[in-house]
Residue, then its C-alpha position, 0 to 999 in steps of 0.5 A: q904368894v906367887q908359886l912356880v911349880e915345875s914338873g916333868g924332869g926325869l931319867v931318860q936314854p939319849g934320842g928321847s923326849l921330856r915334857l917340861s911344866c912350869a905353873a904359875s899361881g897367885t897374883i902376877f901382873s902382866i907376865n912379859y916373859m916366861g922361860w927356861a934356864r938350866q945350871a949343869p955342875g961346875k958351870q953357870r946358868e945360861l938360858v935355853a927358851g923363852i917366849t915373850s907375851g907376843t909368842i916372839t921365842n928364843y933359844a940357845d943354839s945348842v937346844k935349836g930344831r930340838f926344843t920347843i917352847s909354848r905357853d898357856n896363859a889362861k892356865n899362866t903355864v909354859y912348857l918347854q918340849m924336849n926332843s933328841l935328848k943328848p947326855e949334855d943337856t943334862a942339867v938342873y932345869y929352872c922356870n923363869v917368869v917376868s913380869s912388868q914389877n918383878a922376875y921369880w924363878g923355880q926351884g929347879t927339875q932335875v934332867t938326866v940324860s943317860s944310856 
């Protein structure tokens, strides 16, 4: 069984920082991509950041320069360091892992940026 365990969400003031973690357990073959998406109320889910097995990264324009994605292949874990957080970053953040055979999603973790 494959499970994605997310952590690190919470309430933070504007300008603050949070670090999200997503650890994958179980049998996963050839992870090609790990990333994060988010969904705010009334909006569609959007891709935030991703990293390939070759460590090539991509970011949504809205988070470039503020968010950093990284991965630890030995631990099958992906991180999202979020700095200079803004109220518009408020959303449920979902971890996404794509292997050669399947795609997996985490349960989501709430990030709220408010004063």
